[in-house]
Backbone as a ProteinNet text record, in pm:
[ID]
protein_1_A
[PRIMARY]
MVLGGDITLGRFFDRAHGNRYDYEAQYSRDFFKMCITNFPEVIYFPGNHEYYSADFEWMDDILDGVTRELPNLHFMNRNTMKV
[TERTIARY]
747.8	585.9	636.1	559.7	556.5	419.4	359	242.4	281.1	238.1	262.9	183.4	72.9	71.5	-82.7	-197.7	-336.7	-392.2	-347.9	-400.5	-536.8	-487.7	-620.1	-577	-706.1	-664.7	-610.2	-533.3	-445.4	-519.5	-635.8	-683.7	-791.7	-777.6	-845.3	-779.9	-619.5	-578.1	-561.2	-639.7	-591.6	-687.1	-643.6	-742.1	-771.8	-768.5	-821.4	-988.2	-1047.8	-1165.9	-1260.4	-1162.8	-1251.3	-1317.1	-1452.4	-1470.9	-1505.4	-1546.7	-1579.3	-1479.9	-1349.6	-1294.8	-1273.4	-1367.4	-1250	-1256.6	-1419.1	-1469	-1300.6	-1288.2	-1227.3	-1050.7	-1010.3	-884.1	-870.3	-947.4	-981.3	-918.1	-1019.6	-1001.8	-845.7	-866.1	-681.5	-557.9	-588.7	-495.3	-491.2	-609.5	-631.6	-580.1	-570.5	-504.8	-301	-343.9	-145.3	-88.4	-192	-123.3	-178.9	-254.6	-236	-151.5	-27.2	79.6	177	205.9	294.7	324.9	190.2	171.6	243.3	231.7	224.9	381.1	432.3	528	627.1	817	883.7	904.6	879.6	923.5	817.3	759.4	668.3	700.8	746.4	784.4	659.1	567.1	474.4	476.2	466.6	481.2	339.3	342.8	223.6	207.7	103.8	3.5	-54	-132.8	-206	-250.4	-391.6	-489.3	-441.9	-325	-314.3	-305.5	-270.5	-247.2	-361.8	-494.6	-633	-664.9	-694.5	-704.8	-666.5	-491.4	-471.2	-322.6	-270	-115.6	11.1	115.6	178.6	281.2	280.1	421.1	309.1	190.7	131.7	106.5	58.8	-11.8	127.4	296.7	358.7	358.7	355	397.2	286.8	164	43.4	61.5	106.2	183.6	278	385.7	496.4	444.4	385.3	301.3	226.4	220.1	128.9	217.3	350.3	414.7	475.6	478.4	602.8	518.3	385.7	301.5	251	357	282.4	478.1	521.5	670.8	644.1	781.6	830.1	725.8	717.4	628.4	692	754.7	804.9	768.1	715.7	666.8	817.1	835.6	889.5	829.1	896.3	871.8	1026.9	1077.5	1159.1	1288.2	1354	1409	1448.8	1540.2	1561.4	1630.8	1569.6	1564.7	1633.7	1726.8	1859	1761.4	1727.6	1697.9	1769.9
1178.1	1162.5	973.7	1004.9	870.6	838.9	748.6	653.1	519.1	531.2	440.8	253.8	230.5	116.6	139.3	60.7	89.4	213	179.2	259.9	218.1	92.8	88.1	-112.6	-138.9	-349.4	-367.8	-518.5	-463.9	-580	-647.2	-709.6	-680.7	-510.4	-441.6	-437.3	-449.1	-433.3	-587.2	-698.6	-812.5	-801.3	-846.4	-815.5	-951.8	-1056.8	-1180.5	-1138.8	-1072.3	-1018.9	-951.2	-934.1	-876.9	-758.5	-707.3	-585.3	-551	-685.6	-673.1	-524.1	-557	-381.9	-286.5	-259	-190.9	-30.1	-12.5	150.4	185.6	65.6	120.6	56.7	5.6	17.1	168.3	203.4	380	406.9	379.6	528.3	550.6	414.6	399.4	467.6	431	467.7	556.7	665.4	815.4	882.6	839.5	832.7	843.2	752.3	725.8	823.1	849.8	945	1146	1119.5	1248.9	1295.3	1185.6	1188.7	1207.2	1100.1	1141.6	1264.2	1305.5	1500.2	1572.6	1560.2	1610	1639.2	1541.6	1499.9	1454.5	1480.1	1420.3	1267	1238.7	1075	1089.8	939.4	882.7	744	715.8	558.5	526.5	414.7	343.3	229.7	207.4	93.3	52.1	-96.6	-180.1	-197.9	-187	-195.5	-292.9	-399.6	-503.8	-499.8	-430.8	-351.4	-443.8	-394.3	-433.4	-587.8	-680.3	-781.7	-862.8	-751	-834.8	-965.2	-1083.9	-1214.2	-1267.5	-1232	-1211.5	-1358.9	-1387.3	-1466.8	-1351.3	-1338.4	-1241.8	-1223.4	-1352.1	-1304.9	-1246.2	-1288.8	-1302.3	-1165.9	-1089	-952.4	-834.9	-922.3	-827.6	-763.4	-908.7	-930.9	-796.1	-786.3	-736.3	-548.6	-527.4	-405	-386.3	-459.9	-447.9	-371.2	-450	-423.6	-279.8	-249.2	-103.1	-13.2	-33.2	95	91.3	-35.3	-5.5	65.6	66.6	118.6	290.3	347	460.2	523.6	676.1	666.9	750.9	764.5	816.6	740.1	645.4	509.9	422.9	393.5	294.6	212.6	112.6	18.3	-17.4	-18.7	-50.6	-204.6	-293.6	-419.5	-491.6	-547.8	-642.3	-606.6	-451.2	-374.7	-242.7	-199.8	-95	38.7	179.7	276.4	386.7	485	560.8	686	766.4	926.7	991.8
361.2	520.4	543.4	613.3	688	681.4	674.9	676.8	745.2	892.2	997.8	990.1	917.7	846.2	937.5	890.7	906.8	843.9	704.5	625.4	552.6	480.6	400.8	439.8	413.7	415.4	233.3	257.5	200.4	42.4	124.9	39.3	-73.4	-22.2	-163.8	-277.3	-284.9	-396.8	-476.7	-397.6	-477	-617.6	-687.5	-904.6	-851.7	-758.5	-764.4	-794.9	-662.9	-627.5	-734.9	-835.4	-987.1	-907.3	-930.6	-893.9	-756.8	-639.5	-545.8	-440.9	-505.8	-392.3	-449	-624.7	-679.9	-630.2	-535	-517.5	-316.8	-294.2	-218.2	-247.6	-327.2	-377	-487.1	-511.3	-628.3	-524.2	-370.1	-254	-203.7	-200.6	-103.5	-223.8	-353.3	-438.7	-483.2	-466.9	-449.3	-371.2	-264.4	-94.9	-105.2	-145.4	-175.6	-279	-411.1	-532.5	-442	-367.1	-326.9	-189.1	-141.4	-43.6	-163	-250.2	-379.3	-438.1	-452.6	-515.1	-400.9	-306.2	-203.5	-141.4	-110.7	-54.3	-143.4	-152.3	-259.9	-227.1	-122.8	-77.4	49.1	17.8	117.4	133.3	224	296.6	398.3	334.1	346.9	533.7	605.7	686.3	747.7	652.5	685.8	785.3	831.3	942	1012.1	1110.4	1098.7	1015.6	979.1	923.1	729.7	714.9	567.9	546.3	673.5	677.6	707.8	715.3	793.2	691.2	779.8	668.1	523.4	530.5	444	488.8	398.9	380.5	410.7	456	489.6	394.7	323	244.6	63.3	60	-74.7	19.3	80.7	121.5	42.9	121.5	91.7	-49.6	-140.9	-343.6	-345.9	-305.5	-358.7	-316.5	-227.7	-136.7	-250.2	-242.9	-297.8	-424.3	-502.2	-687.6	-670.9	-573.6	-532.5	-574.9	-461	-456	-584.7	-615.6	-792.2	-922.4	-876.2	-970.4	-905.6	-845.9	-775.5	-740.1	-812.6	-783.6	-659.3	-588.1	-443.9	-371.7	-362.9	-264.8	-217.2	-89.7	-27.4	82	-14.2	113.1	186.5	297.5	391.6	522.1	448	513.6	471.1	552.4	555	437	495.7	407.2	447.1	391.8	438.2	359.1	354.7	324.5	401.6	313.6	399	384.3	412.2	393.3	474.4
[MASK]
+++++++++++++++++++++++++++++++++++++++++++++++++++++++++++++++++++++++++++++++++++

């Protein structure tokens, strides 16, 4: 499965905001978990919404951390993957 961006706002995963985005972060994580449960590999290309109101490098670190928590979800930004 390929997720072509604009799936969520990346700032929802920023734990520095405490509980402010807990619902949105859980909803987004549940969506990603549903994807990785139903597809052997999920390739995630971020769109502009993921970076909305955020520094690009900082948000890349946040999104990379999310994908490390979820097996077979691959965050594709400035990298490659052979399929």
